C-alpha atoms as one frame of an Amber mdcrd trajectory, in Angstrom:
protein
  83.099-137.522 -33.954  84.526-135.614 -30.968  82.643-132.602 -29.637  84.649
-129.507 -28.780  84.583-128.637 -25.069  83.409-125.003 -25.193  83.578-124.687
 -21.400  87.332-124.311 -21.830  87.064-121.047 -23.799  85.987-118.578 -21.062
  88.450-120.154 -18.587  91.259-119.848 -21.100  90.451-116.245 -22.023  90.221
-115.152 -18.388  93.429-116.940 -17.422  95.202-115.379 -20.417  93.857-111.932
 -19.526  95.192-112.229 -15.975  98.620-113.419 -17.139  98.912-110.695 -19.788
  97.844-108.048 -17.264 100.459-109.254 -14.807 103.424-109.799 -17.126 102.614
-108.244 -20.501 102.518-110.163 -23.761 106.257-110.736 -24.147 106.861-112.127
 -20.653 103.536-113.945 -20.330 103.968-117.698 -19.954 101.655-119.950 -21.944
 102.118-122.863 -19.539 101.045-120.653 -16.633  97.968-119.615 -18.590  97.119
-123.265 -19.214  97.790-124.368 -15.636  95.590-121.604 -14.220  92.829-122.467
 -16.678  93.138-126.167 -15.914  93.801-127.141 -19.526  96.648-128.512 -21.629
  98.768-126.521 -24.065  97.412-128.834 -26.745  93.925-127.502 -26.075  95.236
-123.976 -26.658  96.890-124.867 -29.954  93.657-126.452 -31.149  92.084-123.022
 -30.801  94.894-120.537 -31.486  98.077-120.589 -33.533 100.080-119.244 -30.606
 100.356-116.714 -27.805  99.794-113.660 -30.013  96.562-114.985 -31.467  95.423
-115.742 -27.915  96.237-112.160 -26.868  94.249-110.862 -29.832  91.302-113.045
 -28.830  91.367-111.557 -25.324  91.132-107.949 -26.575  89.060-108.535 -29.730
  85.673-107.400 -28.397  87.225-104.187 -27.042  89.042-103.532 -30.319  85.757
-104.028 -32.202  83.986-101.568 -29.895  86.671 -98.908 -30.383  86.743 -99.406
 -34.147  82.978 -98.892 -34.240  83.354 -95.769 -32.084  85.808 -94.365 -34.654
  83.766 -95.473 -37.667  80.604 -93.696 -36.517  82.497 -90.413 -36.206  84.511
 -90.781 -39.400  81.490 -91.675 -41.532  79.140 -89.000 -40.231  77.115 -87.299
 -42.962  78.037 -83.651 -42.440  75.617 -82.413 -45.096  72.705 -83.478 -42.904
  73.960 -81.554 -39.877  72.753 -78.049 -39.118  75.238 -75.330 -38.157  73.998
 -75.622 -34.574  74.679 -79.367 -34.594  78.090 -78.791 -36.135  78.884 -76.239
 -33.416  77.806 -78.713 -30.750  80.425 -81.188 -31.990  83.182 -78.877 -30.725
  81.717 -78.127 -27.293  83.347 -80.184 -24.531  80.276 -81.013 -22.490  80.930
 -83.013 -19.372  78.124 -85.488 -20.020  79.491 -86.307 -23.495  83.050 -86.716
 -22.235  81.814 -88.881 -19.380  80.048 -91.128 -21.882  83.456 -91.855 -23.428
  84.964 -92.583 -20.030  82.049 -94.875 -19.157  82.556 -96.805 -22.373  86.268
 -97.171 -21.642  85.593 -98.064 -18.000  83.462-101.001 -19.097  86.451-102.431
 -21.010  89.167-101.019 -18.752  91.151-104.246 -18.306  91.441-104.943 -22.017
  91.950-101.238 -22.747  94.881-101.292 -20.328  96.250-104.372 -22.109  96.111
-102.533 -25.425  97.759 -99.416 -24.020 100.459-100.919 -21.828 100.871-104.662
 -22.329 100.650-105.232 -26.082 104.344-104.848 -27.055 105.267-107.694 -29.375
 101.772-108.005 -30.846 100.097-106.336 -33.817  98.537-103.912 -31.322 101.816
-102.594 -29.921 101.201 -99.183 -31.555  97.564 -99.127 -30.491  97.631 -95.842
 -28.576  99.172 -93.996 -31.536  96.998 -95.704 -34.141  93.752 -95.015 -32.275
  94.630 -91.350 -31.685  95.603 -91.090 -35.361  92.266 -92.509 -36.514  90.409
 -90.062 -34.274  92.511 -87.138 -35.495  91.584 -88.002 -39.109  87.899 -88.021
 -38.150  88.313 -84.703 -36.293  90.036 -83.145 -39.303  87.007 -83.978 -41.453
  84.795 -82.126 -38.972  87.209 -79.189 -39.083  87.149 -79.061 -42.890  83.346
 -78.976 -42.845  83.322 -76.182 -40.270  85.824 -74.237 -42.384  83.754 -74.815
 -45.519  80.706 -73.340 -43.766  82.636 -70.314 -42.578  82.277 -71.332 -38.939
  86.014 -70.826 -38.417  88.564 -68.616 -40.116  91.493 -70.396 -38.486  93.796
 -72.275 -40.819  94.678 -75.492 -39.051  97.004 -77.956 -40.842  96.140 -81.615
 -40.442  99.413 -82.113 -38.549  98.285 -79.569 -35.950  94.933 -81.306 -35.564
  96.850 -84.548 -35.042  98.975 -82.989 -32.281  95.904 -81.597 -30.508  94.003
 -84.866 -30.809  96.985 -86.863 -29.574  97.133 -84.610 -26.502  93.401 -85.026
 -25.951  93.461 -88.806 -26.252  96.498 -89.057 -23.993  94.400 -87.318 -21.342
  91.826 -90.097 -21.774  94.400 -92.890 -21.776  96.319 -91.855 -18.673  93.596
 -92.480 -16.052  93.420 -96.102 -17.204  97.192 -96.473 -17.381  97.417 -95.196
 -13.798  94.504 -97.396 -12.755  92.475 -94.496 -11.372  89.220 -95.221  -9.562
  85.894 -94.451 -11.196  85.369 -91.541  -8.809  88.790 -90.060  -9.662  88.057
 -90.471 -13.371  84.838 -88.490 -12.912  86.894 -85.683 -11.343  89.449 -85.936
 -14.161  86.638 -85.647 -16.700  85.661 -82.255 -15.272  89.265 -81.066 -15.571
  89.740 -82.014 -19.212  86.402 -80.436 -20.142  87.765 -77.166 -18.798  91.212
 -77.680 -20.311  90.249 -78.690 -23.864  88.198 -75.822 -25.248  87.974 -76.697
 -28.936  85.711 -73.754 -29.727  88.483 -71.395 -28.612  91.320 -73.368 -30.197
  89.580 -73.338 -33.572  87.625 -70.111 -33.023  84.364 -71.865 -33.855  81.527
 -69.386 -34.367
């Protein structure tokens, strides 16, 4: 019985990542990916059904990390949070925002693929879908704050979505423009000043 050559996998994934980064999914050439990885196209088709499944394999760990990031916030048990903790959710502290940027920096290449190079794959609407999932989670926090009387502002879910989309765009853009880590740290300070959720929602 033949034994699968697992040494091919990291070479294939890295070669695919480089080709997708350079040309995007649609224009990426599978033969180029194989040549640069030093493997045959047959070896690819033994592992993946085609180019899209290979693209998905490249970004899968990053997608999983971002899904978990969303899940933790969407499934938070508000009833166990004090008013002080609930208030803290809305404060744009630099250290908290920087934690998000650090997480995204660690997966910046694949994050860039998802944002800019995924047209033609199931992730082509990634930037909208991720912002939408975060806006739904944020709306749940808002409803809890409203229930507790921490805000008297009536904010439709559509408005929360618009605000969250603006916020997440400000997190996407540094990676789209390939900013350095130092410039991202400066950008983080700016958005913490710009996005004052406690004022926008009049959180008490």
